C-alpha positions as CSV (number, residue, x, y, z in Angstrom):
1,M,57.4,76.3,122.9
2,E,57.0,76.2,119.1
3,T,54.5,78.0,118.9
4,L,56.9,80.9,120.3
5,L,59.5,79.8,118.0
6,K,57.4,79.8,114.9
7,Y,55.8,83.5,115.9
8,C,59.6,84.4,116.2
9,Y,60.9,82.8,112.9
10,G,58.5,81.4,110.7
11,N,57.6,78.2,109.4
12,H,59.5,77.6,106.1
13,P,61.8,74.7,105.9
14,K,65.0,76.7,105.6
15,S,64.7,78.3,108.9
16,K,64.8,75.0,110.9
17,R,68.2,75.2,112.2
18,I,67.8,78.9,113.3
19,K,64.9,77.8,115.2
20,E,66.9,75.0,116.5
21,L,69.7,77.5,117.8
22,G,66.9,80.3,119.1
23,K,65.5,77.1,121.2
24,K,69.1,76.7,122.8
25,C,69.9,80.2,123.6
26,L,66.4,80.2,125.3
27,L,67.2,77.1,127.1
28,L,70.6,78.7,127.7
29,L,69.9,82.4,129.3
30,A,67.1,80.3,131.0
31,E,69.5,78.6,133.2
32,K,72.4,80.6,133.5
33,G,70.1,83.9,133.8
34,Q,73.1,86.0,131.7
35,M,75.8,85.4,129.4
36,E,78.5,87.3,127.6
37,L,78.2,87.2,124.3
38,L,80.8,85.4,123.2
39,E,80.3,82.9,125.3
40,L,76.6,82.7,123.9
41,A,78.1,82.4,120.4
42,K,80.0,79.9,121.5
43,A,77.6,77.9,123.2
44,L,75.1,77.7,120.5
45,G,78.1,76.5,118.5
46,I,77.7,79.7,115.5
47,K,81.8,80.3,114.6
48,T,83.2,84.5,115.3
49,E,85.6,86.3,113.5
50,R,87.8,89.2,113.8
51,W,86.9,93.2,112.5
52,K,88.8,95.5,113.0
53,G,90.8,94.2,116.2
54,Y,87.5,92.6,118.1
55,E,86.1,89.1,117.9
56,K,82.4,89.1,117.0
57,P,80.3,86.6,115.7
58,V,78.9,86.0,112.5
59,K,75.3,86.9,111.4
60,T,73.7,83.8,112.1
61,F,74.3,85.1,115.7
62,Y,71.8,88.0,114.6
63,H,68.9,85.8,113.3
64,V,68.7,83.7,116.1
65,V,68.8,86.4,118.9
66,N,67.3,89.8,117.4
67,P,63.9,87.9,116.7
68,L,64.3,86.9,120.5
69,K,64.9,90.5,121.6
70,E,62.2,92.3,119.9
71,I,59.3,89.7,121.6
72,Q,61.5,91.2,124.8
73,I,62.4,87.6,126.3
74,I,66.1,88.7,125.8
75,D,67.7,91.4,126.2
76,S,71.0,92.6,126.4
77,V,73.3,95.4,127.9
78,K,76.9,96.6,126.7
79,R,79.1,97.5,129.5
80,K,82.6,99.3,129.3
81,E,85.3,97.3,130.6
82,G,88.4,99.3,130.0
83,K,88.7,100.6,126.8
84,K,86.3,97.6,125.7
85,F,82.8,97.1,125.9
86,K,81.2,94.1,126.4
87,T,77.6,93.0,125.7
88,I,75.4,90.7,127.7
89,Y,72.9,89.0,127.0
90,Y,69.8,87.8,129.7
91,F,66.6,86.2,130.3
92,T,63.8,89.1,130.6
93,P,60.4,86.9,131.3
94,E,58.8,89.9,133.2
95,K,59.2,92.0,130.6
96,F,58.3,89.3,128.3
97,E,54.7,88.5,129.9
98,A,53.9,92.8,130.2
99,N,54.8,92.9,126.4
100,M,52.2,89.8,125.9
101,R,49.5,91.3,127.6
102,A,49.8,94.6,126.2
103,F,49.9,93.2,122.2
104,V,46.8,91.2,123.5
105,R,44.9,94.0,125.0
106,N,46.0,96.2,121.7
107,T,44.9,93.4,119.3
108,L,41.6,93.3,121.0
109,E,41.0,96.8,121.1
110,F,41.9,97.4,117.5
111,L,39.3,94.9,116.5
112,K,36.8,96.2,118.5
113,A,37.3,99.7,116.9
114,K,36.7,97.7,113.3
115,K,34.1,96.4,114.4
116,R,31.6,98.9,115.0
């Protein structure tokens, strides 16, 4: 788990809190399968703010979630409910596995091509 967190958030001492939140986020989503954006933010202990009539998490939430989305271990989908949209985050280990296999395969192909 530590290697994954280092890959996502780097190894700088200032990123320690974000790493801890990332680990907590992964564990929550792995346990529950999916969570609504505000529910996930509150479970992580991240404050929310009002903006143009709707509630959204502060920027820290996106610093936690975006690296995990980039490696495809979590994903999100927006669903329209009435006039509002709800963002649902869910755990996707199958996409993550496929992404990592492709990453390793492409890296090895690149390195073998450079070796010649």
